[in-house]
C-alpha positions, 0 to 999 in steps of 0.5 A: 239137701243142705241149705248154705245160707246159715241159720240166722237165729244160730248164728245170733246165738253163737255171737251172743253166746261167744260175747256174754263168755268173752265178757264172764272171763273178764268178770273172773280176772276183775274177782282174781285181780281184786282178791289179789289186791286184798290179799296183798294189801298189808292193811294199808286202807286205801286198797283194801277199799279198792279191792272190795270197789272191785269185788263188788263191781265184778260180783254186779257184773257176773249178775248182770251177765247172768241174766242177760245171758237168761234172757238171751237164751228165752228169747232165742228159743221163743223165737225159733219156736215161733219160728218153727209153728210159723212158718208156712207148710207146718201141717206135715207129720212130725219126724220119727227120730228128731221130735221137734222136726217137722216132715216137709217138702222143702226145708225154708228159713231158719230150719234145717234138714235132717233126714228123710229116713224119719219121713215118709213119701220123700219128705225132709224132716226139718227143724231148728238148728241144734 
């Protein structure tokens, strides 16, 4: 029986990844604008300087975005693993078709049910949302 409560870890991960994606798109637009400004500068030193600053700022921004994505991915994965191993009732058998899942009487907290076919005795395969 699927839970009606959304997995907070999955929701947070989706929101953060969406925001980082939008900021990444903005950084790419700034890079394109900087390149276009440099291309159309026609030797005007002010425009070339402005374009160089835009490009440098955008590249630094992309580096920060990639770092934020890496850190966020690591933290979300770590929290998911901690929630999976730290929950009560995780002494059950592992699911046969879902290596990260555990056979439990009911899925609680951040866990979502997969199928009963993976488990014996009518238990449900519970794991973190993919």
